[in-house]
BALOBA-1460 file (C-alpha; in Angstrom, 3 decimals):
// residues 339
<rec num="1" residu="m" x="174.900" y="30.430" z="46.657"/>
<rec num="2" residu="q" x="172.816" y="33.204" z="48.166"/>
<rec num="3" residu="n" x="173.569" y="34.301" z="51.711"/>
<rec num="4" residu="i" x="170.532" y="33.200" z="53.732"/>
<rec num="5" residu="d" x="170.431" y="33.051" z="57.507"/>
<rec num="6" residu="w" x="168.607" y="29.725" z="57.645"/>
<rec num="7" residu="k" x="168.291" y="29.863" z="61.423"/>
<rec num="8" residu="n" x="166.365" y="33.143" z="61.434"/>
<rec num="9" residu="i" x="164.104" y="32.909" z="58.396"/>
<rec num="10" residu="p" x="160.722" y="34.537" z="59.094"/>
<rec num="11" residu="f" x="157.406" y="33.139" z="57.918"/>
<rec num="12" residu="g" x="156.842" y="35.703" z="55.184"/>
<rec num="13" residu="f" x="157.196" y="36.358" z="51.493"/>
<rec num="14" residu="s" x="160.623" y="36.474" z="49.874"/>
<rec num="15" residu="e" x="161.831" y="36.372" z="46.279"/>
<rec num="16" residu="t" x="162.917" y="33.108" z="44.682"/>
<rec num="17" residu="d" x="163.930" y="32.255" z="41.108"/>
<rec num="18" residu="y" x="160.860" y="30.832" z="39.398"/>
<rec num="19" residu="n" x="157.163" y="30.113" z="39.586"/>
<rec num="20" residu="v" x="155.169" y="27.669" z="37.436"/>
<rec num="21" residu="r" x="151.874" y="28.317" z="35.659"/>
<rec num="22" residu="c" x="149.246" y="26.432" z="33.730"/>
<rec num="23" residu="y" x="146.251" y="27.940" z="31.922"/>
<rec num="24" residu="y" x="142.818" y="26.443" z="31.370"/>
<rec num="25" residu="r" x="141.395" y="27.624" z="28.052"/>
<rec num="26" residu="n" x="138.749" y="26.287" z="25.643"/>
<rec num="27" residu="g" x="137.868" y="23.523" z="28.068"/>
<rec num="28" residu="n" x="141.383" y="22.115" z="28.481"/>
<rec num="29" residu="w" x="144.461" y="22.530" z="30.652"/>
<rec num="30" residu="g" x="147.560" y="23.565" z="28.706"/>
<rec num="31" residu="e" x="151.268" y="22.914" z="29.193"/>
<rec num="32" residu="i" x="153.186" y="23.904" z="32.313"/>
<rec num="33" residu="e" x="154.980" y="27.228" z="31.851"/>
<rec num="34" residu="v" x="157.956" y="28.554" z="33.806"/>
<rec num="35" residu="s" x="158.179" y="32.235" z="34.735"/>
<rec num="36" residu="s" x="160.626" y="34.441" z="36.615"/>
<rec num="37" residu="s" x="158.051" y="37.237" z="36.937"/>
<rec num="38" residu="n" x="156.246" y="37.708" z="40.238"/>
<rec num="39" residu="t" x="153.284" y="39.446" z="38.621"/>
<rec num="40" residu="i" x="150.150" y="38.234" z="36.831"/>
<rec num="41" residu="n" x="148.691" y="40.056" z="33.860"/>
<rec num="42" residu="m" x="144.890" y="39.901" z="34.007"/>
<rec num="43" residu="h" x="141.802" y="41.733" z="32.872"/>
<rec num="44" residu="m" x="140.411" y="44.287" z="35.314"/>
<rec num="45" residu="a" x="137.034" y="42.529" z="35.098"/>
<rec num="46" residu="a" x="138.422" y="39.064" z="35.921"/>
<rec num="47" residu="t" x="136.028" y="36.994" z="38.012"/>
<rec num="48" residu="c" x="138.651" y="36.393" z="40.715"/>
<rec num="49" residu="l" x="138.707" y="40.128" z="41.433"/>
<rec num="50" residu="h" x="134.962" y="40.743" z="41.451"/>
<rec num="51" residu="y" x="133.222" y="37.527" z="42.423"/>
<rec num="52" residu="g" x="135.777" y="35.667" z="44.485"/>
<rec num="53" residu="q" x="136.523" y="32.862" z="42.047"/>
<rec num="54" residu="e" x="139.745" y="31.987" z="43.796"/>
<rec num="55" residu="g" x="141.168" y="29.139" z="45.828"/>
<rec num="56" residu="f" x="144.594" y="28.309" z="47.211"/>
<rec num="57" residu="e" x="146.612" y="25.669" z="49.025"/>
<rec num="58" residu="g" x="149.694" y="25.536" z="51.228"/>
<rec num="59" residu="l" x="152.265" y="22.755" z="51.485"/>
<rec num="60" residu="k" x="155.957" y="22.300" z="52.176"/>
<rec num="61" residu="a" x="159.103" y="20.574" z="50.954"/>
<rec num="62" residu="y" x="161.519" y="19.275" z="53.597"/>
<rec num="63" residu="t" x="165.225" y="18.489" z="53.533"/>
<rec num="64" residu="g" x="165.540" y="15.247" z="55.446"/>
<rec num="65" residu="k" x="168.206" y="13.924" z="57.747"/>
<rec num="66" residu="d" x="169.503" y="11.958" z="54.753"/>
<rec num="67" residu="n" x="169.589" y="15.201" z="52.671"/>
<rec num="68" residu="k" x="166.764" y="13.939" z="50.455"/>
<rec num="69" residu="i" x="163.944" y="16.351" z="49.619"/>
<rec num="70" residu="r" x="160.498" y="15.174" z="50.709"/>
<rec num="71" residu="i" x="156.986" y="16.394" z="50.086"/>
<rec num="72" residu="f" x="154.074" y="15.507" z="52.336"/>
<rec num="73" residu="r" x="150.642" y="14.248" z="51.197"/>
<rec num="74" residu="v" x="150.560" y="16.409" z="48.074"/>
<rec num="75" residu="e" x="147.725" y="14.349" z="46.622"/>
<rec num="76" residu="e" x="145.542" y="15.504" z="49.528"/>
<rec num="77" residu="n" x="146.272" y="19.141" z="48.685"/>
<rec num="78" residu="a" x="145.390" y="18.465" z="45.059"/>
<rec num="79" residu="k" x="142.092" y="16.821" z="45.999"/>
<rec num="80" residu="r" x="141.213" y="19.657" z="48.365"/>
<rec num="81" residu="m" x="141.880" y="22.211" z="45.629"/>
<rec num="82" residu="q" x="139.563" y="20.239" z="43.361"/>
<rec num="83" residu="k" x="136.855" y="20.424" z="46.012"/>
<rec num="84" residu="t" x="137.401" y="24.175" z="46.348"/>
<rec num="85" residu="a" x="137.236" y="24.606" z="42.575"/>
<rec num="86" residu="e" x="134.002" y="22.643" z="42.324"/>
<rec num="87" residu="r" x="132.385" y="24.681" z="45.109"/>
<rec num="88" residu="v" x="132.962" y="28.039" z="43.375"/>
<rec num="89" residu="l" x="132.556" y="26.672" z="39.826"/>
<rec num="90" residu="m" x="136.180" y="26.797" z="38.709"/>
<rec num="91" residu="a" x="137.910" y="24.217" z="36.509"/>
<rec num="92" residu="p" x="139.397" y="21.583" z="38.880"/>
<rec num="93" residu="p" x="143.091" y="20.930" z="38.141"/>
<rec num="94" residu="p" x="143.880" y="17.227" z="37.636"/>
<rec num="95" residu="v" x="145.759" y="15.658" z="40.538"/>
<rec num="96" residu="e" x="148.570" y="14.563" z="38.220"/>
<rec num="97" residu="l" x="149.019" y="18.112" z="36.904"/>
<rec num="98" residu="f" x="149.059" y="19.516" z="40.444"/>
<rec num="99" residu="q" x="151.718" y="17.016" z="41.549"/>
<rec num="100" residu="k" x="153.838" y="17.592" z="38.454"/>
<rec num="101" residu="m" x="153.797" y="21.363" z="38.995"/>
<rec num="102" residu="v" x="154.810" y="21.012" z="42.648"/>
<rec num="103" residu="k" x="157.820" y="18.856" z="41.781"/>
<rec num="104" residu="k" x="158.903" y="21.096" z="38.920"/>
<rec num="105" residu="l" x="158.669" y="24.159" z="41.168"/>
<rec num="106" residu="i" x="160.843" y="22.508" z="43.820"/>
<rec num="107" residu="r" x="163.524" y="21.549" z="41.295"/>
<rec num="108" residu="l" x="163.574" y="25.050" z="39.782"/>
<rec num="109" residu="n" x="164.057" y="26.647" z="43.213"/>
<rec num="110" residu="k" x="166.335" y="24.009" z="44.722"/>
<rec num="111" residu="r" x="168.860" y="26.588" z="45.961"/>
<rec num="112" residu="f" x="166.183" y="28.025" z="48.254"/>
<rec num="113" residu="i" x="165.355" y="24.741" z="49.991"/>
<rec num="114" residu="p" x="166.571" y="25.124" z="53.598"/>
<rec num="115" residu="p" x="169.132" y="22.513" z="54.672"/>
<rec num="116" residu="y" x="168.363" y="19.960" z="57.362"/>
<rec num="117" residu="g" x="168.729" y="20.938" z="61.002"/>
<rec num="118" residu="y" x="167.211" y="24.423" z="61.067"/>
<rec num="119" residu="g" x="163.522" y="23.516" z="61.220"/>
<rec num="120" residu="a" x="162.984" y="25.628" z="58.092"/>
<rec num="121" residu="t" x="161.171" y="24.456" z="54.967"/>
<rec num="122" residu="l" x="160.319" y="25.451" z="51.420"/>
<rec num="123" residu="y" x="156.727" y="26.681" z="51.503"/>
<rec num="124" residu="i" x="154.687" y="26.151" z="48.327"/>
<rec num="125" residu="r" x="151.598" y="28.211" z="47.537"/>
<rec num="126" residu="p" x="149.336" y="26.978" z="44.692"/>
<rec num="127" residu="l" x="146.740" y="29.552" z="43.589"/>
<rec num="128" residu="l" x="143.779" y="28.990" z="41.255"/>
<rec num="129" residu="i" x="141.956" y="32.032" z="39.852"/>
<rec num="130" residu="g" x="139.235" y="32.888" z="37.337"/>
<rec num="131" residu="l" x="140.582" y="35.087" z="34.535"/>
<rec num="132" residu="s" x="137.676" y="35.764" z="32.172"/>
<rec num="133" residu="p" x="136.157" y="39.253" z="32.240"/>
<rec num="134" residu="e" x="132.571" y="39.220" z="33.499"/>
<rec num="135" residu="v" x="130.304" y="41.988" z="34.740"/>
<rec num="136" residu="g" x="127.378" y="39.712" z="35.543"/>
<rec num="137" residu="v" x="127.681" y="37.189" z="38.356"/>
<rec num="138" residu="k" x="128.799" y="34.083" z="36.498"/>
<rec num="139" residu="p" x="131.828" y="31.771" z="36.425"/>
<rec num="140" residu="a" x="134.815" y="32.396" z="34.206"/>
<rec num="141" residu="k" x="135.655" y="30.367" z="31.132"/>
<rec num="142" residu="d" x="139.439" y="30.664" z="31.571"/>
<rec num="143" residu="y" x="141.536" y="29.889" z="34.655"/>
<rec num="144" residu="l" x="145.120" y="30.065" z="35.853"/>
<rec num="145" residu="l" x="146.833" y="27.692" z="38.253"/>
<rec num="146" residu="i" x="150.054" y="29.281" z="39.496"/>
<rec num="147" residu="m" x="152.500" y="28.028" z="42.125"/>
<rec num="148" residu="f" x="155.324" y="29.884" z="43.820"/>
<rec num="149" residu="a" x="157.737" y="28.854" z="46.569"/>
<rec num="150" residu="l" x="159.773" y="30.527" z="49.294"/>
<rec num="151" residu="p" x="161.852" y="29.431" z="52.290"/>
<rec num="152" residu="v" x="160.132" y="29.905" z="55.646"/>
<rec num="153" residu="g" x="160.870" y="29.436" z="59.312"/>
<rec num="154" residu="a" x="158.434" y="28.893" z="62.178"/>
<rec num="155" residu="y" x="154.957" y="30.407" z="61.769"/>
<rec num="156" residu="f" x="155.041" y="31.690" z="65.349"/>
<rec num="157" residu="k" x="158.324" y="33.345" z="66.317"/>
<rec num="158" residu="d" x="158.569" y="31.330" z="69.553"/>
<rec num="159" residu="g" x="158.122" y="28.044" z="67.713"/>
<rec num="160" residu="f" x="156.499" y="25.149" z="69.575"/>
<rec num="161" residu="k" x="155.413" y="27.208" z="72.569"/>
<rec num="162" residu="p" x="151.922" y="27.619" z="74.056"/>
<rec num="163" residu="v" x="150.023" y="30.763" z="73.062"/>
<rec num="164" residu="d" x="146.997" y="32.684" z="74.337"/>
<rec num="165" residu="m" x="143.739" y="32.603" z="72.386"/>
<rec num="166" residu="m" x="140.549" y="34.654" z="72.532"/>
<rec num="167" residu="i" x="137.013" y="33.391" z="71.961"/>
<rec num="168" residu="c" x="135.415" y="35.457" z="69.212"/>
<rec num="169" residu="r" x="131.650" y="35.907" z="69.624"/>
<rec num="170" residu="d" x="131.164" y="39.108" z="67.617"/>
<rec num="171" residu="f" x="132.370" y="37.718" z="64.269"/>
<rec num="172" residu="d" x="131.822" y="34.561" z="62.244"/>
<rec num="173" residu="r" x="134.489" y="33.105" z="59.980"/>
<rec num="174" residu="a" x="132.008" y="31.294" z="57.745"/>
<rec num="175" residu="a" x="128.307" y="30.468" z="57.682"/>
<rec num="176" residu="p" x="126.786" y="26.982" z="57.713"/>
<rec num="177" residu="l" x="126.296" y="25.753" z="54.134"/>
<rec num="178" residu="g" x="128.664" y="28.502" z="52.976"/>
<rec num="179" residu="t" x="132.282" y="28.137" z="51.857"/>
<rec num="180" residu="g" x="133.854" y="27.410" z="55.242"/>
<rec num="181" residu="n" x="134.755" y="23.856" z="54.253"/>
<rec num="182" residu="v" x="136.790" y="24.883" z="51.199"/>
<rec num="183" residu="k" x="139.952" y="26.957" z="50.932"/>
<rec num="184" residu="v" x="138.849" y="30.240" z="49.370"/>
<rec num="185" residu="g" x="140.347" y="33.611" z="50.202"/>
<rec num="186" residu="g" x="136.999" y="35.051" z="51.285"/>
<rec num="187" residu="n" x="137.038" y="32.929" z="54.447"/>
<rec num="188" residu="y" x="140.344" y="34.490" z="55.437"/>
<rec num="189" residu="a" x="139.192" y="37.996" z="54.570"/>
<rec num="190" residu="a" x="136.229" y="37.445" z="56.894"/>
<rec num="191" residu="s" x="138.632" y="36.592" z="59.722"/>
<rec num="192" residu="l" x="140.969" y="39.582" z="59.385"/>
<rec num="193" residu="m" x="139.088" y="42.016" z="61.603"/>
<rec num="194" residu="s" x="138.631" y="39.603" z="64.494"/>
<rec num="195" residu="l" x="142.263" y="38.486" z="64.267"/>
<rec num="196" residu="e" x="143.428" y="42.091" z="64.347"/>
<rec num="197" residu="l" x="141.270" y="42.831" z="67.392"/>
<rec num="198" residu="a" x="142.593" y="39.743" z="69.170"/>
<rec num="199" residu="k" x="146.207" y="40.710" z="68.503"/>
<rec num="200" residu="k" x="145.582" y="44.244" z="69.796"/>
<rec num="201" residu="e" x="144.416" y="42.644" z="73.048"/>
<rec num="202" residu="g" x="147.581" y="40.552" z="73.278"/>
<rec num="203" residu="y" x="146.288" y="37.226" z="71.932"/>
<rec num="204" residu="s" x="147.905" y="35.182" z="69.189"/>
<rec num="205" residu="s" x="144.654" y="34.356" z="67.452"/>
<rec num="206" residu="t" x="140.934" y="33.795" z="67.847"/>
<rec num="207" residu="i" x="138.722" y="30.771" z="68.345"/>
<rec num="208" residu="y" x="135.416" y="30.916" z="66.497"/>
<rec num="209" residu="l" x="132.185" y="29.382" z="67.720"/>
<rec num="210" residu="d" x="129.634" y="27.901" z="65.349"/>
<rec num="211" residu="a" x="127.750" y="30.602" z="63.480"/>
<rec num="212" residu="r" x="124.303" y="29.074" z="63.982"/>
<rec num="213" residu="e" x="124.066" y="28.689" z="67.778"/>
<rec num="214" residu="k" x="127.339" y="29.977" z="69.262"/>
<rec num="215" residu="k" x="127.512" y="26.791" z="71.334"/>
<rec num="216" residu="y" x="130.292" y="24.761" z="69.735"/>
<rec num="217" residu="i" x="133.969" y="25.215" z="68.935"/>
<rec num="218" residu="d" x="134.504" y="25.787" z="65.223"/>
<rec num="219" residu="e" x="137.802" y="26.883" z="63.674"/>
<rec num="220" residu="c" x="140.824" y="28.058" z="65.631"/>
<rec num="221" residu="g" x="141.874" y="31.195" z="63.771"/>
<rec num="222" residu="p" x="143.188" y="29.990" z="60.388"/>
<rec num="223" residu="a" x="143.636" y="26.423" z="61.684"/>
<rec num="224" residu="n" x="141.776" y="23.423" z="63.112"/>
<rec num="225" residu="f" x="141.209" y="22.886" z="66.838"/>
<rec num="226" residu="f" x="141.804" y="19.760" z="68.871"/>
<rec num="227" residu="g" x="141.781" y="18.896" z="72.551"/>
<rec num="228" residu="i" x="143.269" y="16.090" z="74.626"/>
<rec num="229" residu="k" x="141.231" y="14.479" z="77.364"/>
<rec num="230" residu="g" x="143.080" y="11.633" z="79.048"/>
<rec num="231" residu="n" x="143.962" y="9.193" z="76.271"/>
<rec num="232" residu="t" x="141.582" y="10.724" z="73.703"/>
<rec num="233" residu="y" x="142.196" y="13.115" z="70.808"/>
<rec num="234" residu="i" x="139.030" y="15.162" z="70.244"/>
<rec num="235" residu="t" x="138.438" y="17.468" z="67.277"/>
<rec num="236" residu="p" x="135.251" y="19.244" z="66.152"/>
<rec num="237" residu="t" x="133.077" y="18.312" z="63.222"/>
<rec num="238" residu="s" x="131.191" y="21.069" z="61.453"/>
<rec num="239" residu="e" x="129.970" y="21.868" z="57.961"/>
<rec num="240" residu="s" x="131.865" y="25.170" z="58.115"/>
<rec num="241" residu="i" x="135.308" y="23.846" z="59.149"/>
<rec num="242" residu="l" x="138.055" y="23.455" z="56.536"/>
<rec num="243" residu="p" x="139.230" y="19.812" z="56.435"/>
<rec num="244" residu="s" x="142.828" y="20.237" z="57.568"/>
<rec num="245" residu="i" x="145.312" y="17.804" z="56.053"/>
<rec num="246" residu="t" x="147.409" y="18.231" z="59.193"/>
<rec num="247" residu="n" x="144.450" y="17.376" z="61.426"/>
<rec num="248" residu="k" x="143.557" y="14.407" z="59.247"/>
<rec num="249" residu="s" x="147.132" y="13.157" z="59.525"/>
<rec num="250" residu="l" x="147.323" y="13.766" z="63.274"/>
<rec num="251" residu="i" x="144.160" y="11.699" z="63.717"/>
<rec num="252" residu="e" x="145.806" y="8.779" z="61.911"/>
<rec num="253" residu="l" x="149.026" y="9.257" z="63.850"/>
<rec num="254" residu="a" x="147.203" y="9.444" z="67.200"/>
<rec num="255" residu="q" x="145.395" y="6.183" z="66.461"/>
<rec num="256" residu="h" x="148.679" y="4.590" z="65.389"/>
<rec num="257" residu="l" x="150.222" y="5.612" z="68.720"/>
<rec num="258" residu="g" x="147.358" y="4.080" z="70.699"/>
<rec num="259" residu="y" x="145.180" y="7.100" z="71.418"/>
<rec num="260" residu="k" x="141.425" y="7.098" z="71.000"/>
<rec num="261" residu="v" x="139.982" y="9.615" z="68.544"/>
<rec num="262" residu="e" x="136.635" y="11.408" z="68.607"/>
<rec num="263" residu="r" x="135.364" y="13.647" z="65.789"/>
<rec num="264" residu="r" x="132.201" y="15.317" z="67.016"/>
<rec num="265" residu="p" x="130.686" y="18.654" z="68.014"/>
<rec num="266" residu="v" x="132.698" y="20.139" z="70.898"/>
<rec num="267" residu="p" x="130.570" y="22.289" z="73.245"/>
<rec num="268" residu="f" x="132.120" y="25.506" z="74.525"/>
<rec num="269" residu="e" x="131.692" y="24.270" z="78.121"/>
<rec num="270" residu="e" x="133.929" y="21.272" z="77.396"/>
<rec num="271" residu="l" x="136.951" y="23.568" z="77.262"/>
<rec num="272" residu="s" x="137.130" y="23.227" z="81.044"/>
<rec num="273" residu="e" x="137.548" y="19.448" z="80.750"/>
<rec num="274" residu="f" x="140.555" y="19.226" z="78.433"/>
<rec num="275" residu="d" x="144.054" y="18.449" z="79.675"/>
<rec num="276" residu="e" x="145.625" y="20.019" z="76.580"/>
<rec num="277" residu="v" x="144.303" y="22.037" z="73.647"/>
<rec num="278" residu="a" x="145.980" y="23.155" z="70.422"/>
<rec num="279" residu="e" x="145.516" y="24.401" z="66.887"/>
<rec num="280" residu="c" x="146.962" y="22.537" z="63.922"/>
<rec num="281" residu="g" x="147.730" y="23.344" z="60.295"/>
<rec num="282" residu="t" x="150.421" y="23.236" z="57.627"/>
<rec num="283" residu="a" x="152.186" y="26.434" z="58.688"/>
<rec num="284" residu="a" x="152.854" y="25.622" z="62.352"/>
<rec num="285" residu="v" x="151.933" y="21.882" z="62.463"/>
<rec num="286" residu="i" x="150.795" y="22.065" z="66.114"/>
<rec num="287" residu="t" x="150.561" y="25.200" z="68.241"/>
<rec num="288" residu="p" x="149.760" y="24.359" z="71.877"/>
<rec num="289" residu="i" x="147.379" y="26.738" z="73.630"/>
<rec num="290" residu="k" x="148.262" y="28.069" z="77.054"/>
<rec num="291" residu="r" x="145.107" y="30.013" z="77.816"/>
<rec num="292" residu="i" x="141.694" y="30.608" z="76.249"/>
<rec num="293" residu="v" x="139.836" y="33.741" z="77.314"/>
<rec num="294" residu="d" x="136.198" y="34.560" z="76.626"/>
<rec num="295" residu="p" x="135.903" y="38.345" z="77.174"/>
<rec num="296" residu="t" x="132.130" y="38.341" z="76.707"/>
<rec num="297" residu="l" x="131.401" y="35.756" z="79.403"/>
<rec num="298" residu="q" x="134.494" y="36.748" z="81.402"/>
<rec num="299" residu="k" x="135.715" y="33.161" z="81.515"/>
<rec num="300" residu="e" x="139.253" y="31.848" z="81.318"/>
<rec num="301" residu="f" x="140.596" y="28.344" z="80.711"/>
<rec num="302" residu="f" x="144.245" y="27.661" z="81.565"/>
<rec num="303" residu="y" x="146.209" y="24.658" z="80.270"/>
<rec num="304" residu="g" x="149.797" y="25.293" z="81.346"/>
<rec num="305" residu="e" x="152.865" y="27.341" z="80.518"/>
<rec num="306" residu="e" x="154.503" y="24.456" z="78.661"/>
<rec num="307" residu="a" x="153.239" y="22.162" z="75.929"/>
<rec num="308" residu="g" x="151.539" y="19.051" z="77.301"/>
<rec num="309" residu="p" x="152.930" y="15.529" z="76.844"/>
<rec num="310" residu="v" x="150.472" y="14.382" z="74.162"/>
<rec num="311" residu="c" x="150.858" y="17.490" z="71.986"/>
<rec num="312" residu="t" x="154.622" y="17.221" z="72.356"/>
<rec num="313" residu="r" x="154.674" y="13.559" z="71.382"/>
<rec num="314" residu="l" x="152.410" y="14.113" z="68.377"/>
<rec num="315" residu="y" x="154.484" y="17.079" z="67.213"/>
<rec num="316" residu="q" x="157.761" y="15.211" z="67.539"/>
<rec num="317" residu="e" x="156.508" y="12.064" z="65.807"/>
<rec num="318" residu="y" x="154.818" y="14.025" z="63.024"/>
<rec num="319" residu="t" x="157.774" y="16.257" z="62.184"/>
<rec num="320" residu="a" x="160.168" y="13.289" z="62.443"/>
<rec num="321" residu="i" x="158.262" y="11.663" z="59.571"/>
<rec num="322" residu="q" x="158.309" y="14.879" z="57.524"/>
<rec num="323" residu="f" x="162.071" y="15.311" z="57.958"/>
<rec num="324" residu="g" x="162.885" y="11.645" z="57.363"/>
<rec num="325" residu="e" x="164.111" y="11.109" z="60.905"/>
<rec num="326" residu="k" x="161.779" y="8.152" z="61.446"/>
<rec num="327" residu="p" x="160.173" y="5.597" z="59.126"/>
<rec num="328" residu="d" x="156.927" y="6.655" z="57.444"/>
<rec num="329" residu="p" x="154.436" y="3.824" z="58.134"/>
<rec num="330" residu="f" x="151.634" y="5.724" z="56.377"/>
<rec num="331" residu="a" x="153.374" y="6.375" z="53.028"/>
<rec num="332" residu="w" x="152.673" y="10.097" z="53.474"/>
<rec num="333" residu="t" x="155.994" y="11.347" z="52.148"/>
<rec num="334" residu="e" x="157.522" y="11.207" z="48.699"/>
<rec num="335" residu="v" x="161.137" y="11.900" z="47.789"/>
<rec num="336" residu="v" x="161.603" y="14.429" z="45.001"/>
<rec num="337" residu="e" x="164.647" y="13.712" z="42.861"/>
<rec num="338" residu="i" x="166.658" y="16.915" z="42.443"/>
<rec num="339" residu="d" x="168.835" y="17.089" z="39.326"/>
């Protein structure tokens, strides 16, 4: 067994044993292939390199309290990848193929699955790319779906601790009617400069306003935004926000726990009315926000040095389901049999 310090694993790339691949050629998906290489051989004129025909997902495998390995809502990841593929004219991978590849990848890299009790997980990254060489702007004919896995710790080094955020008015993550609601790499490339500027100023991430009017809260860095007002969970709706599987699940969980839920446009001014605010996504689950600063308007919204009671409860209940510590009333998790 490899010597891994499970308690201090960073959230970053590391080598594991295998990845799995499946090619789409001549109008059909082929057989799943296993590779120990961490490189992809492709034509220099591949559409993924020139015209952004690329989409990806992120999900995790968890070692539960009972030492069983669980995956969480993988079908939702598969469906979201299909939506991404359709938006940029790639071949959508069948849900069954996606699920089969995830399970095979986990079994092949079972020695890298962090044990229970460290808060660490096996992160799985599916990637879909266009391979055909094209010089004109057109979709590829051939595609590759590849998945690799690696053990990761907390996304933020301080774990479930409130962070500072900056309102970004000088950059837009995605335009209305663009690709903001699908998971393509171009959306993340568009966010890099603003994220770098925010970090130089001492903030963990940025909060984007809507690109059309700059009046409403949009995405929260690479994650979704939500706020708590009394007994209500409020999260923005927008045609340029990526539908977060974590946010979708938290909405169901909040309703199950007796909270009201509102999905609607959230005006910038409403930030002053929230009791708690946070970002949510696969990597960190929930990251409470301590302070939001708008440098342009010279405004500051403060929510507390510690995570609020609702965010804390949601985080604890959510992760307890993922790690098999509590029953799963939603049938979100699936046990993967490891040989």
